[in-house]
N, C-alpha and C positions, 0 to 999 in steps of 0.2 A: 496496547497500540502503538508505542512509539515505534517498537521496531514493526510495527505491520506498515508503518508507514514508511519508514526507512526503505523498506523494500520497494516501496512505490518509487523512491527516489531514486533508489538503485538502480528501476527499470529505466527511470530518465536518462540518469544517467551513462549509462552501457549501451542505448539507444545512441545516443549522442559520438561514443565512440565507435559505435562500430561505421560510424559515418563522417568519422573526420573526416579531412580535408576538404570538406566543401563549405560553404558559405551562407548557409541556411538556416533558418528555425526550423528544431524539428516538433513536431507535435501529438500529443498522444491522439489515437483514433478513441474514443470513448466508445462508441457500441463492440469493439474488439479488445478492450482493455475489462481487465474486473480483479478487485480486490477482495478475496475471499477468505470467512475463518468460522469456524466451529465452535458446538456448544454441547456439553453434557448437561443433561439434568437428568439427577434422581438416582446419578451413577451409572446408568444403561443405554440413556436415551439420548443420539445424538443427530444434531444438527446442524446443518452448512447455511449460512450466510454470506452477503457479500452488498457492497456498495453498488449503486447503478450507475454513479455519476463521479466519474474519474479525470481531470484534466493535469495536461502538463506542457512544458516546453525546456526546450534544452537552444540555449543560443550559441551563436559562432565563438565565442570567447570559451564554451566550457562550462556558462553560468545553469543552474537545476532550478527552477520552479515547480513544484506539483501540488496541488491538491486534492484534497479528496471531500466530497459534497458530505457531509455524518448525516446530513438529512434524508439521502438518499440510500439510507438503509433498508437493506431488503430481507425480511425474516420471513418469507410469505402469511405472515398474519399482521393484520392492520393497526391491532390494539398494540402487538408488541414492534413490531416500527416503532410506533409515538411513542411506546414507556423506554423501549433504548432510547430515543433521543433527546425524550428528556429526565430521565434518569441518569443513565450512562455517559450518553453524549454531548450532554450539558448543553440546552439547546440556545443558550445565551453565546454559545461560540461553535454554530454550527461546521464551521470548516476549518482543517487541519492543514496545514502547510507546512511543506519542507524542503526545504532550501540546501544547496552545495554545489559543487565546481567539479570538473572533471580534467583530467589531461587527454583532449583531443587524440592527440597523438599514440596514444600507448595502443588503439585500437585500427590505428588508419591500416587501409591493405585488405582487411575482414573481408574475402570474398562472397559472394552470394551463395548458399548453402552449408556457407563454416557456422561453428560456435567456438563459445569463446567464455571462458571465467574471468569477472572480474567482480571485487569489492569495489565500496562506497562509503564515504563517508559526508557527514550531513547534521544541519542540524533541522529539528522536531518544533514546532508549535504548537503545541495541541492544550487547549481551553485552560488559556493562561500561561501551561509549563513549556519551558525550551530547553531538549535534551540531546544531547549530540546521539546519533546512530550510525548504526555500522549492519552490512548486507553483502552476503554475497550472492551474484546473479548468474543464469547463466541468458548468453546472448545467442540470438539466432538471428544473421543477416539474412531476411525472406525475397527481398528484391533490391534494387538498385536504391531506391528510394523509399523502403519499408525493414521496418526490424523487429524484429519480436524477442522481449527479454521477462525471463520468470526465475521466481524465487528456485535455485540450487537445490533445498531443501527444505523441508517443513520446517516453518518460524513458529516455535513452542514464547508465546507472550503470558506472561503475570499480571493477572489484574493490581495486585499488589501495587507492581512495580508503577504499573500507569495511572495509580493514584484512586482508582474508580472502585474500591471493593465496595463501597457505600451504595453505589447504584445499582451493581451488581445484587446488593443485601436489599434493594429494594424492589426489586424484579422479581427476587427470589420471592419476597411476602408478597407483592400482588398477585401473584400467580400458585400462591402456597405451595410449594414447594419445597421438597427438605433439600436439594443442596444442586448449587448449577456450580460447576467444575473451574476453579480459577486459575486453568493453566488452558493456552485459548491456540489451538493451531491455525496458521495462515499459510496461505501460497497467494501471491500475487501472477498476473500473465498481464501484460500489457504490450501494445501495438504503436510503433513510432511512425511516423513518415513525415517526408518533408513536404 
């Protein structure tokens, strides 16, 4: 989860860099942005899930704030959504927040249609835990006031590193599964506009 959210923050950061030189706040376009992750059950049945509510801004000073509504997880099965919120994402902490900053001058001059790779470092606050995060992102400038930022590669997360193994164990028991993979592939696609 922390790398997942790091990617999202990197998206916000990258977007701000692509629009360096302006004096506006850039905001995520929620219906065009998505954080998705996969799971494998019983060693051979894969599924893709996502969060439907992701928000973020980048200030004119390069300050980044992004949040993921963990309660917006969509697995395409209602009871599984509820169980993930309760047991994995811990209903007591429904939002994960990622913050950091970026040097806006690094991407000044990125033309419409151009792409670039960028790195991001920040801090993730997730269910009472704060962790340093980093990710590599691909930035594509879609227009004068719009940018797409996506993960450069798959990010594979460890449920143990995220401290959610107990929640995964509970899901496994509730669903009567032999296994749920503890390595989670994640992708991020974010669109930002002025």
